[in-house]
N, C-alpha and C positions, 0 to 999 in steps of 0.2 A: 504494500500500500504506500503510495507516494504521499508525503506530507507537504503541505503548502504553507508558506509563511509570508505574510504581507508586511510591507514596510513603506515608509515615505509619507505617511499621513501627518497631519498637524494642523496648526491654526494659520490661516492665510486671509488677507484682506480681499474684499470683492475686487475682481479684475486681475487677481494674482494667479499664479500657476503652481502646480505641484506635479511630481511624477511618482506614481505608486509602482512598487515592484512586488512581484510574487515569486519567491524562490522555491523551487521544488527540490525535494530530497533525492529524487531520482529523475530518470529521463522523461521529458515531456514530448519526445518525438512521437510516441505512440498515442498521444492524446488527440482524439478527433476534433474536439472543440475545447477551447479555453475561454473563460469569460470573467468579466467583472460585474458584480452585483452590488447594490447598495440598499441600506435600510435606514430610513430616518425614524425618529421616535414616533410611535403611534401609527406607522405606515407599514404596509407589507413590503417584503424584499422585492426589488425590481432589477431586471437586467439592464445594465448600462451599456455594455459593449461586449462583443464576442468575436473570436477569430478562429477559423478552421485550420486544419493541418495544411491546407493549400493556401493559407493566408487570405481567405475570403473574410471580410469583416462586416459587422452589422452593428448599428448604433441605435439607442433609444432616441426618439425625436428630440427630446429635451437637451441632448448633449451633442447632437450632430453639428459639425463645424467647430466644436470647441475641444472635444476629447479625441485622442488617438490611441488605439490599442495596437500593441505589437508583441511579438514573441521572438525570443532568441534561443532556439533549441540548443545551440552549442553551450549556452550557459544555464540551460534549464530554467529560464526566467521569463515571466510574463510582465508586461509593462502597461501602464495607463498614464499617458501624458494628458494633464488636465489644464487647459488654458481658459482665460476669461471666466474665472470661477465666480459663481453667484451664491448668495446666502442659501438658496434652495438646493444647492449641491451638498449642503451639510448632511452627513450621514456616516454610518460605518460602512466601509467598502470591503467586500469579500471577494477573494479569488476562487474561481471554480474551474474544475477540470473534469472533462467527460470523455470516457473511452467506451466504445460499444461493448456491451455485455458485462460491464462493470458498474458498480454503484458510483454516483457522482462524488467527487472529492471537494472539500471546502477548507479554506484557511480559517484562522481565528478572527480575522477582521482587523482593519486599521481605521481609526477615527479621522475624519476630515471635517474641519470646522471652518466655515467661511463667514467672517464677521469683522466689522471695523471696530 
């Protein structure tokens, strides 16, 4: 079972940027899809961005044009570059990995707070 550990969260002012990283304890090459989710207080967890093994990407409408997901298989790491951050982006961000015929894997989450 691959372990996922997120990092890079923190407090940032509106309009600022952060880059989240998700380091895997094993190879991510075999993961069919990797994704970032987020959960704000009192709200359900939602998918923010996903990337397939073939580097196909998908974004939530609320982050299109501001966030960029990428994966670096050689380093077993998933990234989320977040620009033009808004207060409504405040949430705990989770890394997710999916491999066919295996249960989905989750990290422990990293807090992102956008506030002046």
